[in-house]
C-alpha positions as CSV (number, residue, x, y, z in Angstrom):
1,M,114.9,131.3,96.4
2,L,116.1,129.4,93.1
3,R,117.6,126.9,95.1
4,I,114.7,125.8,96.9
5,G,112.6,125.7,93.3
6,A,115.4,123.2,92.3
7,I,115.9,121.2,94.6
8,I,111.7,120.5,95.2
9,T,112.2,119.8,91.6
10,V,114.5,117.3,91.5
11,A,113.3,115.6,94.7
12,T,109.7,115.5,93.0
13,I,110.8,113.5,90.4
14,A,113.3,111.9,92.4
15,A,110.5,110.4,94.7
16,A,107.6,109.4,92.4
17,P,109.3,106.0,91.5
18,V,109.9,105.7,95.3
19,I,106.3,106.7,96.1
20,L,104.9,104.3,93.6
21,G,106.9,101.4,94.8
22,A,105.5,101.6,98.4
23,V,101.8,101.9,97.6
24,G,102.8,98.7,95.5
25,F,103.1,99.6,91.7
26,T,106.3,97.3,91.4
27,S,108.3,96.3,88.7
28,A,106.4,92.3,89.4
29,G,103.8,94.0,89.3
30,I,101.1,95.0,91.7
31,A,101.9,93.8,95.4
32,G,99.3,92.2,97.0
33,G,97.7,93.9,100.2
34,S,99.2,96.5,99.2
35,I,97.0,100.3,98.4
36,A,97.6,99.6,95.0
37,A,95.8,96.4,95.3
38,S,93.0,97.8,96.9
39,M,92.8,100.4,93.8
40,M,93.0,97.6,91.4
41,S,90.0,95.9,92.9
42,S,87.8,98.9,93.2
43,A,88.3,99.6,89.7
44,A,88.1,96.1,88.5
45,I,84.5,96.1,90.5
46,A,83.5,99.3,88.9
47,N,84.4,97.7,85.2
48,G,82.7,95.0,85.6
49,G,85.7,92.7,86.2
50,G,88.7,94.3,84.5
51,V,90.7,97.5,84.8
52,A,90.4,100.1,81.6
53,A,93.0,100.7,79.6
54,G,94.3,104.3,80.3
55,S,93.0,104.5,83.9
56,L,94.7,105.8,87.0
57,V,95.6,102.3,88.1
58,A,96.8,101.7,84.6
59,V,98.9,104.4,84.0
60,L,100.3,104.1,87.5
61,Q,100.9,99.9,87.3
62,S,103.0,100.8,83.8
63,A,104.7,103.3,85.6
64,G,105.8,101.1,88.0
65,A,106.4,98.6,85.8
66,A,108.7,100.2,83.3
67,G,109.5,103.6,84.9
68,I,107.9,106.9,84.7
69,P,108.2,108.4,80.7
70,V,110.2,111.6,80.4
71,A,107.0,113.2,79.4
72,A,105.6,112.6,82.9
73,K,109.3,113.3,84.4
74,L,108.9,116.8,83.2
75,G,105.1,117.1,84.3
76,L,106.3,116.3,87.6
77,G,109.2,118.5,87.1
78,A,106.9,121.4,86.4
79,A,104.7,120.6,89.3
80,G,107.7,120.4,91.7
81,A,109.1,123.9,90.4
82,C,105.6,125.5,91.0
83,I,105.4,124.0,94.7
84,G,109.2,125.6,95.0
85,A,108.2,128.9,93.3
86,L,105.6,129.1,96.6
87,F,108.1,129.0,99.2
């Protein structure tokens, strides 16, 4: 059981950057026509033309551009461990 939890924990941390890139949060910015672009458009419309600092879109773009901070990796690892514990 411990092995499955460890595998899911590592997979969760490793998959996060891949998933961010796949939905359009890239190191070069938000990819046109992507899910991220749609999210950014919705956020900008809701905020009168700009994306608010600290919003979900801003945080995800920051992670896509600069990488995921250690604190977030710990949180992802904890979430993966909880999911792994269910198995």
